C-alpha positions in Angstrom: -16.9 -15.0 2.3 -18.4 -12.1 0.5 -17.1 -10.8 -2.9 -13.8 -9.0 -2.2 -14.7 -6.1 -4.4 -17.3 -5.2 -1.8 -14.7 -4.8 1.0 -13.5 -1.5 2.2 -10.6 -0.7 4.5 -12.7 0.5 7.4 -15.0 -2.5 7.2 -12.2 -5.0 7.1 -10.3 -3.3 10.0 -13.5 -3.3 12.0 -14.0 -7.0 11.2 -10.5 -7.7 12.4 -11.1 -5.9 15.7 -14.5 -7.5 16.5 -13.3 -10.9 15.4 -15.9 -11.3 12.6 -13.2 -11.3 10.0 -9.6 -12.4 10.2 -6.4 -11.3 8.3 -5.9 -15.0 7.4 -9.3 -15.3 5.8 -8.9 -12.1 3.9 -5.4 -12.9 2.6 -6.4 -16.5 1.7 -9.4 -15.1 -0.3 -7.3 -12.4 -1.9 -4.6 -14.9 -3.0 -7.2 -17.3 -4.4 -8.7 -14.4 -6.3 -5.2 -13.9 -7.9 -4.9 -17.6 -8.7 -8.3 -17.7 -10.3 -8.2 -14.4 -12.2 -4.6 -13.4 -12.9 -4.3 -15.9 -15.8 -7.2 -14.0 -17.5 -6.0 -10.4 -16.8 -2.2 -10.5 -16.1 -2.5 -7.8 -13.5 -0.1 -9.2 -10.9 3.6 -9.7 -11.8 4.9 -11.3 -8.5 2.9 -13.1 -5.8 4.4 -13.6 -2.3 1.8 -16.1 -1.1 3.8 -17.9 1.6 5.2 -14.7 3.1 1.8 -13.0 3.0 0.1 -15.9 4.7 2.7 -15.9 7.4 2.3 -12.2 8.0 -1.5 -12.6 8.0 -1.2 -15.2 10.8 0.9 -12.8 12.8 -1.6 -10.0 12.3 -4.5 -12.4 13.3 -2.6 -13.2 16.6 -2.1 -9.5 17.3 -5.8 -8.7 16.9 -6.7 -11.6 19.2 -4.2 -10.8 21.9 -3.4 -7.1 21.8 -5.7 -5.3 19.3 -4.7 -1.9 20.7 -1.2 -2.5 19.3 -2.5 -2.9 15.7 -1.1 -0.3 13.3 -3.3 1.7 10.9 -3.2 -0.9 8.1 -2.5 -4.0 10.1 -3.2 -7.0 8.0 -4.5 -5.1 4.9 -3.5 -6.5 1.5 -1.6 -4.0 -0.6 -0.1 -4.4 -4.1 2.9 -2.2 -4.9 3.6 -1.3 -8.5 6.7 -3.2 -9.7 8.6 0.0 -10.6 9.0 0.8 -6.9 11.9 -0.8 -5.0 11.4 -3.1 -2.0 14.5 -4.5 -0.4 15.3 -8.1 -1.3 12.3 -8.4 -3.7 12.4 -8.6 -7.5 12.7 -5.2 -9.2 12.1 -6.1 -12.8 10.4 -2.8 -13.8 8.5 -4.7 -16.4 11.7 -5.5 -18.4 13.4 -8.7 -19.3 16.7 -6.7 -19.0 16.2 -6.7 -15.2 14.5 -10.0 -14.9 17.0 -11.1 -12.2 17.4 -7.7 -10.4 16.7 -7.7 -6.7 16.3 -4.3 -5.0 18.9 -3.2 -2.4 16.6 -0.7 -0.7 12.9 0.2 -0.1 11.3 3.3 -1.6 10.5 5.8 1.1 6.7 5.8 0.7 6.6 2.0 0.4 8.4 1.7 3.7 5.6 3.8 5.2 3.1 1.2 3.9 5.1 -1.6 5.5 5.5 0.4 8.8 1.7 0.9 8.9 1.3 -2.9 9.1 0.0 -3.6 5.6 0.9 -6.9 3.9 2.4 -6.5 0.4 1.3 -9.8 -1.1 2.5 -9.0 -4.6 3.6 -6.5 -7.2 1.3 -5.1 -9.8 2.3 -5.3 -13.5 3.5 -2.3 -15.5 4.7 -1.8 -19.0 8.5 -1.8 -19.5 10.0 1.1 -17.5 6.4 2.4 -17.0 6.8 4.1 -20.4 3.3 3.6 -21.9 -0.4 4.5 -21.2 -1.2 0.8 -21.6 0.2 -2.2 -19.7 1.9 -5.0 -21.6 5.4 -6.3 -21.9 7.4 -9.2 -23.2 7.9 -10.1 -19.6 4.3 -10.3 -18.3 2.1 -10.2 -21.4 -0.9 -8.0 -21.9 -2.9 -6.7 -19.0 -6.5 -6.6 -20.2 -9.5 -4.6 -19.1 -11.9 -6.8 -17.0 -14.9 -4.8 -18.2 -14.1 -5.6 -21.9 -10.9 -7.6 -22.4 -10.6 -6.4 -26.0 -9.4 -3.2 -24.5 -6.3 -2.4 -22.5 -6.2 -1.8 -18.7 -4.5 1.5 -19.4 -1.2 2.3 -17.9 1.3 2.5 -16.7 -0.3 1.5 -13.4 -2.7 -0.8 -15.2 -1.9 -3.9 -13.0 -2.9 -2.0 -9.9 -6.2 -0.8 -11.4 -7.2 -4.2 -12.7 -6.3 -5.9 -9.4 -8.5 -3.4 -7.6 -11.4 -3.8 -10.0 -11.3 -7.6 -9.7 -10.7 -8.0 -6.0 -7.1 -9.1 -6.2 -6.1 -6.5 -3.6 -7.7 -4.0 -1.3 -5.3 -1.2 -1.9 -2.5 -0.5 -4.4 0.1 2.0 -5.5 0.8 3.8 -8.8 3.2 6.2 -10.3 2.3 9.0 -12.6 4.5 10.8 -15.1 1.9 11.4 -17.8 -1.4 10.3 -16.3 -0.2 6.8 -15.3 -2.4 6.6 -12.2 -5.4 8.5 -13.7 -5.5 6.7 -17.1 -5.9 3.1 -15.7 -8.2 4.4 -12.8 -10.5 5.9 -15.5 -10.5 2.8 -17.7 -11.2 0.4 -14.8 -13.6 2.4 -12.8 -11.4 2.7 -9.8 -10.1 5.7 -7.8 -6.5 7.1 -8.3 -4.8 10.1 -6.9 -1.9 12.1 -8.4 -0.7 14.2 -5.4 1.0 17.5 -5.9 4.7 17.1 -6.6 6.6 16.5 -3.4 3.6 15.4 -1.3 4.7 11.8 -1.4 8.4 11.1 -1.2 9.9 9.4 -4.2 13.2 7.7 -4.9 16.1 9.7 -6.3 16.7 10.9 -9.0 13.1 11.0 -10.2 12.1 12.8 -7.0 13.7 15.9 -8.6 11.6 15.5 -11.8 8.5 17.7 -11.2 6.4 15.6 -13.5 6.9 12.5 -11.4 4.5 11.5 -8.7 3.6 8.4 -6.7 0.2 7.9 -5.2 -2.6 5.7 -3.9 -5.1 3.7 -5.8 -8.3 2.1 -4.4 -11.9 1.1 -5.1 -13.4 3.9 -3.0 -12.5 7.6 -2.4 -12.3 7.0 1.4 -9.9 4.0 0.9 -7.7 6.1 -1.4 -7.6 8.9 1.1 -6.6 6.4 3.9 -3.6 5.2 1.9 -2.6 8.8 0.9 -2.6 9.8 4.6 -0.1 7.0 5.3 2.3 7.8 2.5 2.3 11.6 2.4 4.7 14.0 4.1 8.3 14.9 4.1 11.1 12.4 4.2 14.8 13.0 4.8 15.7 11.0 1.6 13.6 13.3 -0.6 14.5 16.9 -0.4 11.5 17.8 -2.6 9.0 16.3 -0.2 6.6 18.6 1.6 4.2 18.8 4.5 0.5 17.9 4.1 -1.9 20.8 3.4 -4.1 22.9 5.7 -7.9 22.2 5.8 -9.9 23.5 2.9 -13.3 25.1 2.3 -16.6 23.6 3.4 -18.9 22.1 0.8 -21.4 25.0 0.8 -18.6 27.2 -0.4 -17.3 25.1 -3.4 -17.3 26.5 -6.9 -16.5 23.9 -9.5 -15.6 24.5 -13.2 -16.6 21.6 -15.5 -14.6 21.2 -18.8 -15.8 18.7 -21.4 -13.3 19.1 -24.2 -13.0 22.2 -26.4 -9.5 22.3 -28.0 -8.8 18.8 -26.7 -10.8 16.3 -28.8 -12.8 13.9 -26.6 -15.0 11.0 -27.5 -18.6 12.0 -27.2 -19.6 9.6 -24.4 -16.7 10.8 -22.3 -17.8 14.4 -22.8 -21.4 13.5 -22.0 -20.4 11.6 -18.8 -18.3 14.5 -17.6 -21.1 16.9 -18.1 -23.5 14.5 -16.3 -21.2 14.3 -13.3 -21.1 18.1 -13.2 -24.9 18.1 -13.2 -24.9 15.6 -10.4 -22.6 17.9 -8.4 -25.0 20.8 -9.1 -27.9 18.7 -7.9 -26.3 18.5 -4.5 -26.2 22.2 -4.1 -22.6 22.9 -5.4 -22.0 25.9 -7.6 -21.1 24.4 -11.1 -20.2 26.2 -14.3 -19.4 24.6 -17.6 -16.5 26.3 -19.2 -13.7 26.1 -21.8 -10.2 25.0 -21.0 -8.1 28.2 -21.7 -5.0 26.4 -23.0 -4.2 24.8 -26.4 -3.5 21.1 -26.6 -0.4 21.7 -28.8 1.1 23.9 -26.1 0.6 21.2 -23.4 2.0 18.5 -25.6 5.0 20.6 -26.6 5.9 21.5 -23.0 5.6 17.8 -22.0 7.6 16.5 -24.9 10.5 18.9 -24.3 10.5 17.8 -20.6 10.2 14.1 -21.4 13.0 14.3 -24.0 15.4 15.9 -21.6 14.8 13.4 -18.7 12.6 10.3 -19.0 13.2 10.0 -22.8 16.9 10.2 -22.3 16.7 7.3 -19.8 14.6 5.2 -22.2 17.0 6.0 -25.1 19.9 4.8 -23.0 18.2 1.5 -22.2 17.1 1.0 -25.8 20.6 1.7 -27.1 22.2 -0.7 -24.6 19.7 -3.5 -25.1 18.2 -3.2 -28.6 17.2 -6.8 -28.9 15.4 -7.0 -25.5 13.4 -3.7 -25.5 9.7 -3.5 -26.2 9.0 -1.4 -29.3 6.9 1.2 -27.5 9.9 2.2 -25.3 12.1 3.7 -28.0 8.8 5.0 -29.7 8.0 7.1 -26.7 11.6 8.6 -26.7 11.4 9.1 -30.5 8.1 11.0 -30.2 9.4 13.2 -27.5 12.6 14.0 -29.3 10.8 14.7 -32.6 8.2 16.9 -31.0 10.9 18.8 -29.1 12.9 19.5 -32.2 15.6 22.1 -31.6 13.9 23.8 -28.7 15.8 24.0 -25.4 14.7 23.0 -21.9 14.4 26.7 -21.2 12.0 27.0 -24.1 9.9 24.3 -22.5 9.9 26.1 -19.2 8.6 29.2 -20.9 5.7 27.3 -22.4 5.0 25.8 -18.9 4.9 29.3 -17.4 2.5 30.5 -20.1 0.2 27.6 -19.4 0.3 28.3 -15.7 -0.5 32.0 -16.3 -3.7 30.8 -18.2 -4.8 28.2 -15.6 -4.0 30.3 -12.5 -6.9 32.7 -13.0 -9.4 29.8 -13.0 -8.5 29.0 -9.4 -9.3 32.6 -8.5 -12.8 31.8 -9.7 -13.1 28.0 -8.9 -12.1 25.8 -6.0 -11.7 22.8 -8.4 -11.9 21.8 -12.0 -13.5 18.7 -13.3 -12.4 17.4 -16.7 -11.9 14.0 -18.4 -9.0 12.0 -17.2 -8.6 10.3 -20.6 -10.1 11.6 -23.9 -10.5 8.2 -25.6 -12.9 5.4 -24.8 -10.0 3.0 -24.7 -6.7 1.6 -26.1 -6.9 -1.7 -27.9 -5.4 -4.6 -25.9 -2.1 -5.7 -27.4 -1.6 -2.7 -29.7 1.7 -1.0 -29.0 0.6 2.1 -31.0 3.9 2.1 -32.9 3.7 3.4 -36.4 0.1 4.7 -36.2 -1.9 7.3 -34.2 -5.4 7.2 -32.7 -8.7 8.8 -33.7 -10.4 10.6 -30.8 -13.7 12.6 -31.1 -13.3 12.7 -34.9 -9.7 14.0 -34.8 -6.7 11.9 -35.7 -3.9 12.2 -33.2 -0.4 11.5 -34.4 0.6 9.8 -31.1 -1.7 8.0 -28.7 -0.3 9.8 -25.6 -1.9 13.0 -26.9 -5.3 11.5 -25.9 -4.4 12.2 -22.2 -5.6 15.6 -20.9 -4.1 14.4 -17.6 -0.7 15.4 -18.9 -1.6 19.1 -18.3 -1.4 18.4 -14.5 2.0 16.7 -14.8 3.2 19.9 -16.5 1.5 22.0 -13.8 2.6 19.4 -11.2 1.7 21.4 -8.1 -2.0 20.8 -8.7 -3.5 17.6 -7.2 -5.7 15.5 -9.4 -8.1 12.8 -8.1 -9.7 10.4 -10.7 -13.2 8.9 -10.1 -15.6 7.1 -12.3 -18.1 9.1 -14.3 -19.9 6.4 -16.2 -19.3 4.1 -19.1 -18.5 4.4 -22.8 -20.6 2.5 -25.3 -18.0 -0.3 -25.4 -18.7 -1.0 -21.7 -15.3 0.4 -20.6 -15.6 2.9 -17.7 -15.0 6.6 -18.1 -13.5 8.9 -15.5 -12.9 12.5 -14.6 -10.1 14.1 -12.8 -11.0 16.5 -10.0 -8.2 19.1 -9.9 -7.5 21.4 -7.0 -5.5 24.5 -6.4 -1.8 24.1 -6.1 -1.0 21.9 -3.1 -4.6 21.8 -1.9 -5.1 18.0 -1.6 -8.2 18.4 0.6 -10.7 19.8 -1.8 -10.5 17.1 -4.6 -11.0 14.4 -1.9 -13.8 16.4 -0.2 -15.7 16.8 -3.4 -15.3 13.2 -4.4 -16.4 12.1 -0.9 -19.4 14.4 -1.2 -20.3 12.7 -4.5 -19.8 9.3 -3.1 -22.1 10.0 -0.1 -24.7 11.4 -2.5 -24.5 8.0 -4.4 -23.9 9.7 -7.7 -20.7 7.7 -8.5 -21.4 4.1 -9.9 -20.0 1.4 -7.7 -20.7 -1.8 -9.7 -17.8 -4.1 -10.7 -17.2 -6.2 -13.8 -18.6 -9.7 -14.3 -15.7 -12.1 -13.9 -14.9 -15.6 -14.9 -16.3 -18.1 -12.4 -13.8 -19.1 -9.7 -13.0 -22.8 -9.3 -14.4 -22.9 -5.8 -15.0 -20.8 -2.7 -12.5 -20.4 0.1 
């Protein structure tokens, strides 16, 4: 069979229907890919091989006997990030503390994936409690970047991004509290989408945290959009969930603002690649203007730290206090950083900073339909480094905490804005770079439409990393 990284969801579904491809073949190839490559990259935490093959046989029979009854993702392999619950499956959350925990329910958006006929053949690895922008834990080891294993996959949805880049799945899910979909998508050259808050239903109580989002990850924009359409929309278990958006502007009407850095230090090749992607957009006839980001990095980080300290940081502190001998060091470090950065300021003080940020960003969307800016400011985090006790140099500036290298955090703070990450090129260490295409509040359509436009114009690189040689073909 062909290289799985060349597969797309429409092509695979078409192959199922015309009998040129079978769900059994696809699943067998996917599982072998995991067996061959996962020891190198540690992207997949749990594999459900026997169950997946049984479900693939069922899907194959359906396509042969009653193809009209096939559901939208019938027989498509999907990895679900291990922080999302699936009834009767392990729910370790990357932690040895919950090594034996089995979920008693299924997260609402994951149930939609199952109801669409997808086969969840495994769970993608995440850092403990998804609390880092890299993916490593004492439970699963270090998830490395397949383009350059000296570097991290990014996180916290790093397992999903690496599995996509290496053909260990066709679709995957991620969660994003501080860029956790967009960071690994950028570092691995894949596509990841942070929906507006409420677009995809999330488990309580984090459904009520405006910074918290779950979304789709894929190798192509079209595949990412396919999964987003499955998981989006209101759900009775999530009172914050909302209806999908109305259609957006036609391509000839788009106005795009491109931001390469300014107050946010950015490694030079990332700025260059962001600018080049803007030029590629302009070459297709889109109105593009390079501009400055009208907010200060310190304000964004202050707002985020106050929020994290009050909610996510409090949860991490509780786990660290209860299990001090089992916790990975980066877990309490995140909580410590948020608390120290917050200082004596109240949650209300944080909301005031958020409102001020929104007042500066809102006028941009009077002028532009979308903003394009780096998803990550750094060319990479070193694999195995937990970034405890030291900062990170980015674009000639030393940041006291590595999380401050994530411009993506701005659109967790301003959580109503959708942000879609696509590849923009490569850094000089061979690690991919990415941009986030950010739309107006609750306008999911425009980021996808712009990315599809770029993809059709063949301006987004589509190569995949050179991988260790498999033991044999299926």
